[in-house]
Each structure stands twice: as C-alpha cells, then as structure tokens.
N, C-alpha and C positions, 0 to 999 in steps of 0.2 A: 423780267421772268416772267412763266406761264399766267394768265388769266386765272383764277382759281373758278373751279367749275361751278362754285354758286353765284359766280358773279357772271357767268357765261348768257347771252341772249341767246335766242334760238337761231341767230345766224353763226353768231362765234360758234356755236355749238357744233353746227353742222359742217363747218369749215376743219374743225378741230378732227370729228371724226374721221373725215377724208383723209388727214394728214395720219391720222393713227392705223388707219387701215392701212395704208402704203406702207409704211416703216415697219408694222408689225408682220406682215406678210412678208417682207424681204427677209425679216429677223428669222422668221420660221424655216424659211428656205437653207438660210446659211446655217444655222444651227442643227435642225433636224436630219437636212437630207443631206449636204457639203460636210458635215462636221467640221464647219469653220465659221465660229460664232462672230458675230462681230460687234456683241455686246455681252457683259455678263448676264446671269439669270435673274438678280437681283434688279439689273438696270432695263430689264426687257420686261418683267412684272411688275416695275413702276407704271411704265407707260400704259401696260394694258389695263391695269387699276384705274388710272386717269380714263382711259376708254369706257370701260364698264361706268365709272359713276358718272359720267356723261349720259350714257344711254339709260342709267337709272332717273336722270333729272329729264332726260327729253327721250321718253320711251319710244315717240315716233318717230325719230331721227334713225334710227339704229339701221346700218346699212346692212346692203344684199351681203357684201364682202366683210361683216363685222369681225373683228378679232374674237369677240367672246364666245363665237360661236366655232373657233376652230382650236383643235389639240394637236398637238407635234407637227409633222410635215411627212411630205409626200416620202413612200419607200423609195430607195435607190435600184438603180438596174442592177442585174447579177444575182439576186437572192428570190427565194420563191416566198410567195405570198401567203400569210397567216392572219387568218380571219380572226379577232378574239370573240371568245363566246360573251365575255364582258368586256366592255369599253374601257380602255386605261387612259384616264381621266386627268388633268391636270389639276392644277390648286388655286384658289381664290389666296390673295394675297394682302397683308397687313404689312405697312412700314412705321407705325405709330403705336406708342401702348393705349392710346384709346382706339384703334382698328381691332386691338384684341378685346378691350371691354365690349366694342361694337358687336363683335362676332359672338362673344358670350350671351349678350342680351337677345340677338338675332336667334340664337339657338333655343333660348331659356322661353322667349316670346311664341316660337313656332310649337314647340312641345306645350306650352302652358304649366311648367313646372318651376322652381325655384332654385334647385340646386343641380349641377352638373359637374362631373369630374373629365378630366382630358388627360392624353398623353402629350408627352413633349419629348420631341427627338431632334436630332442634326439632320438638315434638308443637306444629301448629299450631292453633290455637283460633279455626276456623273450620267451616263446612259440609262435610262429604264429598260428593266428586262422581264420578261414573263416568261417563267419556268412550268413544263406542264409535267406532273409526275402521275402515272398510272401503277396500282398496285406498288407505290413506293420506288419506281423505277423512271427515270428522267426517259422521257419520251420527245418532248420539242422543246425549243427554245426562241422566243420571238423578242425584238424589238418593239417599242411603243409604236412607231410608224407615226400615223394620222390617229390614232387612238382606235381605229375600228379596225385598220387591216396594219401588220406589222412585217419585219423581215425575218426569216426563217434562219436564225443563227443557231441552230442546234448543235454543228459539229464544232462550231468555234466555241460555245458555252462548254461544252464537255471538256475543254483545256484547261479550265479555270478550276483551279484546288479547290477555293471557297465554295465552288457550287457541287454539292454532293451527286453523286451518280444513282445513290439509292439511300433510301430515307429509311430512318429507325420510327417504327410504330405511328405510320403516316396512314390518312382516311384512304382510300380505295382510290379515289380522284382528287388532285389538290394541283391548283396552280399558285404558285408563289411569287410574287414580284417583289424585285427591289433594284437596286442600283448597281452597276458595273463602274469600278472606278478604279485610280492609280495613284498610290502613293506619292508623294514628294519625292522622297528618296528614289521608289522605282523609277520614277518620271526625270529624275536627274541622269541617273545610270542610262537608261533609255536614249534619251538623249546624247551623252555622251559618245554611245556605241554608233549611232545614227551619225553624228558628226565626224567619227574616226573613220568610219566607211561610206563617206562623201556621200551620205544621203541625207532627206529632207529631216529636218529637226520640226518637234511640234512646239505649237505656241504654249500649250497650257496641258494641265493633266489631262482636264474632259476632251480635249481634243485628241490626244494622247490613247484615251480608252476607249473614246468612240471608234477611230480610227482603226482600233486594233480589233475589236468585236467584230467591226464588217469588213473584214478580209476576206476575200474569196476562197483563199487558200488557209485551211485550219492550222497549218503549221508555221506560217507566221504568227496566228494569233497566240498558239503554245508559246511562242517564243518571247512574248510579251506580258508581262507581270501582272496581269489584271486581277482586281478583287471586288468580292461581293458582299454588298452588307442586304438582307432581306427586311422587309418592313411591312408587306401588305400582301393580298391574297386575291384570285380571282375567284374561277369556279373552285368550289368545293363540294364533296359529296357530304360530308357531316361538319359541324362546327367545329372549330380549333377550340375555342373556351366561348365564354360567354361577355368577355370583355376584350380591347385591346391588348392591353398588357397580358392577359393571358394567354392570347392567341401569339405575342412576338415570346414569349417563353416557350410556349409550343414548337414554335420553329427553332430556337434554341436547342429544347431536346432532340430534333429530328437530323441536326447536323448544320445547322446553317450559323453562319455568322450574323450576328445581330447586334445594334449598335450599344455599347456598354452606357451610353449617356440618354436613355430614354428612360424617362419616368413618370410616375404619376402625378397630376397635380392637382389640387381640390379646389383652388380658385387662380381667378386671372393673375394675381398677384405671386403665387408662386410659378405660373407661366411665365410671367414677366422676369421673375429671378432666375429661372432657369434658363431664359434668355440671355439674359446679361452674364450667366457665368461661362454659358457654351462661347459667347461674342469675346468675353476673356481669354479661352482658353484657345481660339481659333487660330492663331499663329504657331501653337503648339501641338495640333492635333495629328499633324502628318499627312492630313489628306485635305482636299478644299469641300469646304460647307459654304451656303449662300445664305442660310437663314434656319429656323427653327418652324417645326411642322408639329400644329397641336390637332388633336384627335378628339371626338367624344369617345370615351373610354367604353361607355355602354353600347355592347354592339343590337341589342333591340331599340336603342334610341337612335344608331347609326340608321336602323333600315326605317325606321317613322320619318327621318329628316330626309333620307334618298338623296337625291342629285337634282341639279339644273342641267342646260344642256351640255355643259362641259366640264362642271366643278361639284363634287360633293357638299352638300349644304352642312356636313357633320366633321370636315377639317380645313385649318388653314395655314399659310406658311408665312411666317414672320419674320422677313426680310433684311439684311444687312443694306446700311444707306450706299449711295450711290459717290461721283466724285466730280469735281472740276478742274479746269485748266483754262489758259490763256493762249491766243494765238492772233494770227493777223487775218482779215475777212479781205480774200482776192477779187471775189465776186459774187453777183447775186444772180442768178439763173430763173427764168421764168418757167416754172411746168405746167402743162393743161392736162388735167383730169378727165375722166369720162362724164363728169357732170360741167365740164366745162369751165371749172375753177381752176383762175389763174394762181397757182403756191409759188411762192418766192423760196428759191433754196441758196443758203452761203455755202459757196465756194472757199475752203480754209486751207492756210498752209498746215499741212497736215501735222498733228499734236497726238502724243499720246495722252490718252484719259484711262486711268484704271487699269493699262497693259494693253488698252486696243487704240490703235491707231485711227483719230478721226479726222477725216477729211471735208465733210459737209454737215451742215447743219439747217434744221427748217427755221425761217423767218415768220412762219403762220401767215401771214398777210401783210397789207400796207400800212395799216394801221400800227399794226407791230413794229414797222420796219421806223415810223414816223415818231414812235414812243408814246403812243396813246392806246387805248382799248376803243371800241366800236361806238362807246358813248360820250368818246372827248376825253375821258379821264385820264391822268398821265401814269405811265409805267416807266420804270427805270428813272424816275425823277425827271422824265419828258426827255430822255436823252434819245435822238434817233440813231440810225445805223446808217454808216456810210461806207464807201469802197476803200479800201486801205485801212478801216478802224482797228484797232487792237480790242479783241472780246472775248468775253468769258463763255465757254462753252459748259453746258451742263449735259451731265449724262446721266438720265434717270431713266431709262427704259429706250432711248432712241436707237435706232438704226441710224437713222439722221438725227442726230441729237440737238438740242436747244441752245439759240445764242441767246444768254441770259443778261448779259450786262456790257456795256462798253467803257473802256479807260479815255475819257476825254483829254487827259494830260499827253496823249500819244497820237493824237490827231493831226492829222495834216491840215495845216490854216486853209489850203487849197481844195480839200475835199469838199465836194457838194452833195446837197441832198437827195437821196435816191428820187428819180420821176418814175413812178410806177406806171408800167403801160398801161393805156386806155384800147389797143388795138390788139387782137390776138396775135402771138407770135408763131402761130402754126396755122392760120388760115385766113389772117387780115381781117376778119371780120371785127365791129366793135364788142369791146368787151366791157360789159355794164354792171354796176352796182345798185339793186334793189335797195330802197330805202329800209332801214333795219338789217342787211345783211352786211358782214364784214367780208364778205368774200365778192370779188369781182369776177365774173362769168363771160365765157366767150357766147356769142350770139348763133355761133354758126350752127350750134346743132348737127346735125349728120352729116354737113360738108366739111365738118373740121374733122381732120384726120387723126388728131390726137383723141377727141372724143372716140372717132370709130374703134381706133385700136384697141383703146383702153378697155372698152365695152368689149371687145371681142376678146381680149386677155380675161375678163370676167367670166365670159360664156363659159371658156374652157378650164376655168380652175375649177379647185377642189371645191367639193360643196355644190355646183354646177353641174356641168356635163363631163368635166374631168377626163377628158380624151389624151389616152398615153400618147407621147410624140407629136402631140401639139402644145406647145408651150409659148410661154411669151416672145420668144426668138423667132418661131416659127408663125407665129400671128403677123408679128410685123413684115416679115418676108412675103406672105401671101399677101399682105394689105398693099405691098406695094408693086405687087407681079402684075407686068401687063398682061402675062398669059393665060394663068389662073389665079386672078383676084379673088379675095374675101375680102368684101365688105361689109357685108352682115351675116349674121349665125346661119341662115338659110345657106349661103352659099358652100359654107363646109360639106354641107351632105351632098351638095353636086360635083364637089371635087373631082371624085373618084369616074364620073359618068363624063366630066369636061376634059380632065385627063383622057381617057379614051377613045374621045371624038377628034382631040388635038393630035395629027400624024409628026407634028414637029413639035421640040423642045418639051417632050416627056418629064414626068417629075423625077423619074428613073435617073436621069441622065443630068440633072441638076446637083450644082456643089450642094455637099451637104446629104443628099442621097443618093442613093442606090435602088437596085430592084426588090432588094428585100426591105430596105425601109420605107419604101415607097407604099409596097405592098402593106407591111403591118402597120402604115399608118391608114391606109383605106380602111383595113379591118377594122382599127380601134373605131374608126370615126361610126363605120357600119355597125358596129357592137352597141353604139349610145343613139342610133334612131328610135330604140326604147328607153324612155325614162321617165321615171316616176312623177308626178305632178308637183311635188314641192320641188324638187330640184329645178323643174323646167321656169317655174315661178320664180325661184332664186336667180335663175340665169339669166332671166331680162334685165338685170340691170336696172330695175326701176328704184329712184330715190326712195329710201327711207323703208325700203323691202329687205332686210336682212334674210338670215337664213331661218333663224326662229320664226320669224313675222311669216315668213313664205309656207314653213310647215303649219302655222298656226291655221294661214288662209287656204292652204290644201285640204287641210283637216274639215273645215268651215262646209266647204263645196264638194270635196269627194271625188269629183271627176272635172275633166278640162271642158265638156261643154256645160256643165251649170256652172263653173267658174269663169268663163268668156263670154256666156249669156248674161251672167248676174252684173259682171264688172261693167259690162257695154253697156246695159241699162240704166246702172248705177247714176244718179246724180241727187245734189243735196236737197232734202225733204220727200224724195220718195222712197218706196217700199223696200227697194233694192239696195237702195243707201243706207236705209235704217239696219237690215239684216247684215249689212257688210260691216257695219259698227257693232254690231251682237257679236262678233267673234273675239274671243277675249284679248285684251291686248292692240284692239286696231283701234286707233282713233283717227280725228278729223284730217290730221296732216298726212298720215298714211294712206289712208281711202282718197284724200284728194290727188295725193300723188298717182296712184294705182290707177284711177278713173282719168287722169287725162293722160296717162300713158296709151291707154285703150282707144281715147276720144283722137288722140293726134292721128292726123290720116297719114304720115310718113312711117311715125312708130307703129301703127296698127299694121299698115301693109308689112312692115320686117317679121312682125308676130307673125301676123296670118302665113306667110311664106315659110315660116320657121315650123309651123305648126302643122305645115300639109306635109312636112317632110317625115314626122315623127309619131311613131305609136306611144299614145303619155298613158302612162299607167293610172289606174285609181289610187286613191291612199289605202296603203294597207295599215290597220290599223296595228296597233303594237299593243299586247299584255302580257304582263308579265306572269300571270296566271288567267285560268278560263276564269270568266266573269260576265254576268249577266249584264252587267254596262258597258261592254266592249262597244264603241261603235256609237254610243248613245251622246247624245247633248243635255249637259247637266248645266243646272243654275244656282248658285249657294245666293240665299239672301237672308238679311235677318243677323241674329248673333248667335253664333256657333257654343255651347256651353261645355262639349265634351274633347272638342279638339280645335285649334285654330283655324281659322278661313284659309290659311296656307296648306297647311296639314291635308285638310279635305282635298284641295285643289290637287295638291301632289299625288295622294293617296287613288283619287279618281283617274288622274291621267295614267298613274301606274297601272290602273285597272284596262287602260284602252278607251275610256270615256275621253269627250271633248267637254272642256270646260269654257263656256260662253260667259261675257259679260252683263247682257241682258236678255231679255226673255223674247223670244219671236215664234212664228209659226213651225220653226224647225226643232224648238228646244223639247225636248222628250221628258225631263225632270225637273220641277224645281225642288230644292232642299231647303224649307223655310224656319229660320229659329225665331226665337222672341223679337219681334221690332221689324219683321218682314212688312215692307209697304207695298210701294208701286210695282215691283216685281210679282209679289201674290197676286195682285189685283189682276195683273196683266193674264197671270198666268190662269186663273180662274176664268178670265172674259176670253181666253182662246180654248179652253178646254184641255189644257195641261196638265198634269198629273203633280199633285203634291203632297209631299211628304214630310214630317218634322226629322229630328236631328237622329232620334233613336233610329227609327225606319231606316234612314241612310246609315247608319252604323251596321245594322243587321244585313241591308241588302249588300254592301261592299265586304261583307265577312271580317267586319274588324271588332266585333263584339267579344 
C-alpha cells in the first residue's frame, strides 16, 4: 500500500511527486487529446488528489510540471482554436465523507460565516463543451481543451438535438457550459452498427461521445446519438439569477436539458445523502456518471471564494471508489527521470481492472520493493516484491497503477529478492542515495541522456514553451540526431540555421518530415522566441519550481534582468536571499534549488545560452477590474476581522496586486490588523505605508 501522505518524509514526498507528474501527464494526453483514456475519471482524480495533498504538506517540493497546475489537454490537429474568455477549470475532488466535511469547513472559514447551502448534481462522464450565444443565437461551440484554448466544434454541436440553436428569454451574451455524453442504449446501438460495417468499436460511452463530437466531418457527428446536459456558464452579459439553483432553472426555461437529480442541500448530511441516493441509482440512470458535484448555491459567495490556479474554491466533486485485481509480475524496469531519479516500474501480465487493461504499475522506490518505508517500518507486513510474484494491482488514479500487495502462497521457491541497481542504466554513472532520501539518483547530471531528454521534454511541454510540432517523440529524435542534435534548450532555436547551413541531410528529407512540416516546425520555434518571464522560469525544469511558483517568482521580480541578477547574487543570509524568501510561498528548499541552478557552471551556461536566443517579456499584471493596487506588492499582518486572510489575499491578487509573505524594500503597502508585530515594525523602519483593515476594504472597493 502507499505510504500515507502524513507519514511521508521530504525525500519520499519528492519521489512520489515525480511519479505522479509522469503518470498524470500521460493520462491527460490519453483522455483529452486522444479520446482514449487508460483510466476512469474517478481513478485519475484520486491520484491528482494525492498529488495535491503532498504539495499542501510540502509546498517547497512542488514541481515545474505539477499536475495541480494543469487542466485538460492539448487540442487536436484539424480544428480551429478558440481562446476561452473565462477559463474552463477542473474540480477539486472528495472520496470520503470527511473530505466533504473538510470542504464545507474550508468554505465557511474562508468566508467567516457559519451556514452555507450547496447544490448537488451528478457528475456526467462525457466531454466538456462551451456554447456561446449572442442575442439568443448559437454562434460558437468549443471544447475545454487545456482550459485556456479549446477546439472549435461549432458545426458539430449544431447537430446535437439537446443543444438549442436559439434561446428563449436569453441575455444578449451568454456562454453555456455542460457535458456532451452518450446514453448506454445509444452506445450499444452505435457499436452494433460499427461492428456490422466492420468499423472500429468504442471502448465506452465517453470515448464514443468525445470521438463523435471531434469529427472533422460534421455529417459523421450528426449520425451519432449525442446528448447534452447544461450545468454552468462562462461569460454572461447579465446574471441568470442570484443562486446556482436559480441559474440552472433559467437554463431549463431557455430550452436546455438540465439534470433532474440536481437538488439544493442545506447541510453536509444532505449532500452525502444525495450522493448515496445517486450512487444507488448509478446502474439504472442510462448514462455514465463518476460522482456527484457540490457547489456553493449563493453566487455572491462564489464570487468571494474565487479560484485557485486550476479549480474553483466553491465546488468539489465527490467521486465514486476505484477497484482492485490480481496478476503476475513479469519484470521490473528502471526508468531515469529528468532529476536523475531511478524509478522502478512493474511490467505485468495484462489484467482488466475496472474496464481498463493494465500492463504496468509503479513500484515507487527500492524501499517499497523491499517491503519497508524509508524509516525502516514494515509495509505489506514486510512482504517484499520479486519477479514472478502474484501481485494485487490497485487503480486509484494511476495511468501506471500501484502494486498494493503480494500473495506469498503463489511465490516460486526459487524467486530471489530484487537487486536494485546502484549504477545508472542509462549512462553508467554511480546512482547515489542521500541520507533521508527514499530515491536513488544518477550522479551523471547533464551527461546522462535520460535526464537530458526528460528536461527537453519538459521544456517544450504545455505551460513552458509549448512548441507546436515538437513533442516527446521529436525531442528524442533530435537528441539522438548526429547531424541536427538538440542537447540543451538553446539548440532548439538554432535548428533552422543549422539546417540551412547543412547542404546534406536536410530535415525536410527525413522520415516523419517533409518540406511543409519542416517549415512549420521552424516557424513554430521562431514564434516562441518571445516568451513571458513566468513561462521561461517554469521551462528551466528547476527542482521544486512548479508553474505556480514560477508565476509567483516572475511577479516578484517583474523582468528577466532583475530576476537573473537577484538569483545570481542570492546566498543564505544576504539581502537578495531575504528578498527571494519574501515572495509569497517561496521557502528555503525552493530558494536553495533555484540559486543552486544559477550557481552551477554547466546549468548556468545552458541558461545563458538560452536567454541569448530569446526576447523575454516582463510580467503582465492581470486585474479583473480597473484597480489602484494593480502591480503593487502587499503584505497582510495581524488579525483581520471583516474577512479572512485567505479571502483578503485572493481579492488582492484578483485586483492585480502581488501578495508577499514578508516586508522588504519592494513592499508598497502593509495592511495591519490587531496583533501586528514584527512586520508592522519592519514597515515603519523601511518607511512602507501602513493601513488598517477598514482602509484596505475601501481601497479595494469591497465596502
């Protein structure tokens, strides 16, 4: 079994986050881009929840490619792109009644109130869709995509009978959001027709719905039995109502199908009771669901609660449980990641778990294989894992699921304990395990091809440079290419010139490329020479610097020259170090990792070579409304009495301000409540303006 989050030490947590980033990234690509998910939504979200729990306990370990900062997947080829004016976010997840109670407690603490009502509705297992209506007429339909940009599927959406072409009594501008799905009966009929024609059959209704909506030929979509439930909205020119339940009723009056099992709940007991009721009805509903969604009913409270980076604070999905299966362990492979971690992966005799064929599973680290945790305590009652063992596979969100247990009664008497390698299988360098670390790491650094390839894959990934046409497969090809090698990020931006200078072996003449595709790749690379500061910092694949942390750091320094100079000079104890730590959410571990990267000669040379190829844009302050505090750095200290500190921080950031954790010369304003101590004194010493909570509320326009 997995080590509980509260029992993880720092090294174990770091190894677990690395594993989670890999398997969840693969899951996103399979589910959102290929319409061929390897796991159910419930299992995916269970693993994502574990990732978030580890990050909450070890915030300094958050990775550059953290799944917590990702929504959906890349959009497919063949469709026009639609930028969502309001992002289409994912949901936080609950798996136990205690998680629902915790959600309710967090909402009440954030708002500092004692009573909140919620809606409860089935969570449809389909494809998210955003419908834009102008003057009551459907003008555009777009998939969620990566949350920021989706696919234009307008003509396909027009063929779905549940989607009205015109609305009754609609506001001038309205974006309706919901789920495209396929009923069980329609799915069975479709597969029967596909089989009769000798064509591909679909694995499940979700795949069938997603594949049908994303047809380049709308006539094919029209022939597929798709349906649609409306449950949310994006941009709207005027409110649909003052509550979630009233807004859903407005959808119904406009002509949309809304789920009849949506109800209003006054307590968490009501919410869980509705969950149990829907769970009991699940097999007879006639369509797939994977849980129940709870939303704060009062829309004014939703607005106050706001959003995290990828999820709203005012909603949560209560998911249904995962499943187990037994199979044979055929082999244990060792994979090397971008930080040098040696990760063991179980190769299994394929087994179906919850409708998905599983052939691989994670084994975490050498201690897990040996039947102990990093502190020496026994797990699985001390049973180690050996080749040929009969093992239990637990799918709770993994693309590569977990090996949870071993049946010793079926073990071959000749089976030997697994000998974990102490030499990197990729480059032959010694693989060391530092005291207190559960992970053994290759010491080869930049000479290790596995680390180099994985860093480059991260560099071109979504959230970083996101270079169209340069994915994992192409990175591996160029890394091994003797004529056009790409060994570090800067090499990507010299590809076109090196190709032009080489009279032989042109890229356009190689397998997988032609004249047009080569030109498209060079154009896509050229388009990324101009990059925002936060994306550049994230792209560097520095340990513990995730997408959110990169954004915090970028906002703190503003420009590349300021960031580069500060991190170069920062050392524990000096002013630059203290200033780095003053950025909200930046701790000692993250700061140490960041400065070590810039002080390492080889790493620094690669960073400088990259920066020389780029135009690095300063941070653009995002404010949802015109604000006098946009771009300013604020510090909250003491006790706030009219709102919680969490709400105050969220409101400030929504207005475009930066919120720091400590006072420095860069601080513009300190908001001090009762009990303000050293931060208020430091503000006075530095001459930083001090105001009380009432003045803050007036300044922020919250009165």
